[in-house]
Structures are given as C-alpha cells and as structure tokens.
C-alpha positions, 0 to 999 in steps of 0.5 A: 268313544263319543262318535263324530256324527253330524253336529260334532267334530273331534279335535285335539288340544295343544296337549294332545287331549281330545276335545269335542266341538258342537257344530251348530252353524247350519245344523238344526241338531247342533242348534238344539244342543245349544241353550238358545237358538240365537247362540248357534255357534261353536261350543267348545267341549274340552275333555277336562274342565275345572271350576276356579271358584269351587276347586272342582275338576272333571275329566270326561271319559271319552272311551266309556261314553257313548250315545247311551251314557256320559261318564266322567271322573270328578274331584271335589275338595273338602267342605264343598257346598251342596247345591239346592235339592233337585232331580233329573227328569229323564236321567239315571245317575250313578256314583262310584267313589274312588277316594275320600268320602262323598255325601249323597242325600236321597229323599232326605236320607244321607248316604256316606260313600267311601272308596268302593261304594256305589249309589244309583239314583233313578230319574225323578228322585230328589237328591243332592251331593257334597263333601264334608271333612274329606275331599272326594274323587269319584266316577259319575255316570248319567244315562241317557247323556242328554245335554249334561256335558254342555251344562257342566261345561257351561257351569264351569265356564261361567266360573272362569269368565264371570266368577262366583255365583251369589245373591240376586245375580246367582239366582238370575243365572240359575233361572237361565240355566234351568230354562236352557237345560230343562232335561238336565235338572229340576229343583225340588222346591219351590213346587212346580206350579210356583216355578212355572210362574216365577222362573219366566219372570226371573229369566226375563229380568236376567236377559234384560240385565244382560245375562246369558246362559252361554259362556265359552270355556277358555281354550287356553285353560290348563287341561 
C-alpha cells in the first residue's frame, strides 16, 4: 500500500474506498508533485478514475503499489484512439492483459496481446497502445512511479471538467502537460530540437489564453 509519508494523506471516500491526497500546502515536496508551484494545493487522487469522453477506467492497486512502482487495472473500450507515439524517459512499463485484446506498437511493430500475454517496454523505447474490435482489460505497471498517478488523474479530470481534447485547443493542452510532466512521457516526433523550440511557444499561448495543467478530479464522481 502507498504509505502515508510527509506530503501525503490517506483518506476514505463516501463509499469506503481509499483515496490519496497530495498535501502541497507548506510542503516543498508536495509542491514539486504538482504541475506548477502556483498551484500548490490539495490534489485529490482517488483510487478509481474514469474518462467520460473515451470510456476508459482505471483502478489503482493501493496494495501492490509502493515507492518503487505504481500498479493499476485499466479498462479500454473497443476502437480506442491511439495517442501519438511516445516514450517514457525514466520509466519501465509493463502490460498484462486480463481480457480482450490490446494492441501495443513498439518501435513500429504491432504486438497483439490477448488474455495472459505480457509485454514489458524499457524506458526510452517509442511505443503506443490502443484497442481495435475488442475492448481490453489489463494490468499496467510503471517503475519507478514518478508523477504517473498525478498525470493520469489530471488527464481524466480534464475530460470531466472541460470535455474532449481536439484541434488547436487540444494541442495547447498537450503542450502544457508535456511541460508539467516531463518525466512521464516525451513525444517521439517532432525531433527533440524542434520540440524544444516549439513547445515553449505553445505553452505561453496556452497560459495567455487561460489554460492550465491542473484540473481537480470531481470528488462526487462515482468510484
């Protein structure tokens, strides 16, 4: 179980589920866990999160997770859209399929995983995952955990509070997240020198137009 250390507080939801809240107020470590320092506040990290736009659902495994890894069960509906190809600079990622079929493309090669199949992706390896005709339920692990839980919760919170990401607005939001969570993922394309020139401009535009990399996950969302 994720321990209650300085900067964290375990709570109970109305349904009795354990949730974790990042205590950022007055905590240097807590502030580092949030996307930007001007957002040092309580960050609600429920055990179960869902995306009302895509239909994805995640249940974090509190017992299996610790300081060395983050573990969760994930559900994706059929025909889920793949994100852009990306890699995780310092994190190893592992998929274990429980039901259905999950397609994981690694360095241009498709891996069609069905129940019982496992796949581990080393850090720094470009990949992308999605579903086709079948939905998928799978276990997912990342080691070390870094800011993965904060990033996933923020991404799903955006869907609850704002809605679908698309067009220029979606691009600006993605730029904010890439800037806020650089240890979680990096896009494979465009080349890094181009990203280093382009993304600061996109982030500036995003902030000027009122966008943010922090959206609170609704506490009354069904778990």
